[in-house]
C-alpha positions, 0 to 999 in steps of 0.5 A: 574110873581109872584105866592101868595095867596089872602085872600077874606073876610072869610078868604078863599085863593085864588090861583093868580098870578100877571104879572107885567111889566118892568116899572111903569104899565099904567093900571091893568088888572084883567082877570076873568075866565070862568067857570071851566077854569083854570087860566093856560089857560090865562098865556100867555095873561097876560104875553103879557099884562105886556109886553105892560105895564100893570100889569095883574092878573089871579085867580082861583075861590075858589074850582077850579083850584089851589084854590081847597081846601087842607083839605080832599085831596083837595076833593070837596064833601061837599066843599060849593061855589056858583057862588054868593061867586065867584063874591062878595068874591073872585072877590072882593078880587082880585079887591082889591088886583090889585088895591093895587099892580097897586098903582092907575093905572086904572083897566080894568076888562077882563071877559071870558064868566062868568067872564063877566057875574059877573061883577054886583054881584061885590060889588066894581065893581065901582072901575073897570074903564071899562070891556071888555068882551069876548065871554060873553052872557046869557047861557040860554039853549033855546038860544044857538047855535042849535047844542048845544041845545040837549047836554045843555039839557042832561047836566042840565036835566040829567048828573048834577042832576045825578052828584051831587046826586052820587058825591056831586060835579061836577065830570067834568074831569071824564066826560070831561065836563067843569071840576070839580066844586063845588056842589052849583056852578053847581047847581046855574048855571044849574038854571041860565041857564034853566032861560030865564033871566038867572041870572037876572031872576034866582036870587032875586031882589037885583041881578037884581038891581045890574045889572042896577047899573053897571056905568063901560063902557063895551066893548063886543067882540064876535065871529061869530062862538062861538059854545055856545054863539049866537047873542041872548045869547050876547045880552040878557046879556049885555041888563042886564047892562042897566044903563052902557055905552055899545058897541058891537063888532062881528067879524067873522074869516074871517075878521082877516084871520082865520079859526076859532075862538070859544068860547076859541079862543081869548086867544091863542097867535096865536091871539096875532097880529089880536085879542089882538093888533087889537081889544083889545089894543086900548080898554086899552089906 
């Protein structure tokens, strides 16, 4: 595993890790994280991919994890970044960097939650040969699982506005919610989650056109016990990729002999013989 900085088009350094196989890679895999989830969470999964012969890369969006700004002692107050910056600058830079390291090997995008939502917003997404979305769906709060809706209402109507006004960023670690996030990213995500059509409805016509323009084949892996994303969330988000070939697979824990998978479970090493081997590896062939 090699850690290095990847520089986006605006000069911002993105903290990344590259996991190389022992032999010439048969493919390259970019692991695009969920909201507030550090790249450390995907380390075991990326190492496993390298063991399967793939060049894998993880990274932290600007303002998060190891890509937190070095200036002002790492404070996010006043740090400007939103989700469009993460997609148009950070993800675009990672695609170019991984494609360069991969020597022409086909590139697969594995997007976890938010990571699967933003493929359409990445200007060079045509370089991606295939996308696999994991626990990805619309974040529209009224269509999340019923048990989450009261918490989502409290988060978006009370906690987020107050926190952004008081701190100038979202202090998720202190609040034990999501993680520390730049003000722009959290404010934009709130706006998306309050819109029935999520990003597709909250942003301008260019964003809508971007979703319709994606032609990359997409495979969706979602989970019946996801505590955040409902089936409706998953179907609604993937319907936005109207021009892309799509295949949806919804997995119940009992199908793999597990008690629980949930929104974050896929990337746990315990699922290597089932979810990774059985459901993912054939998609990378």
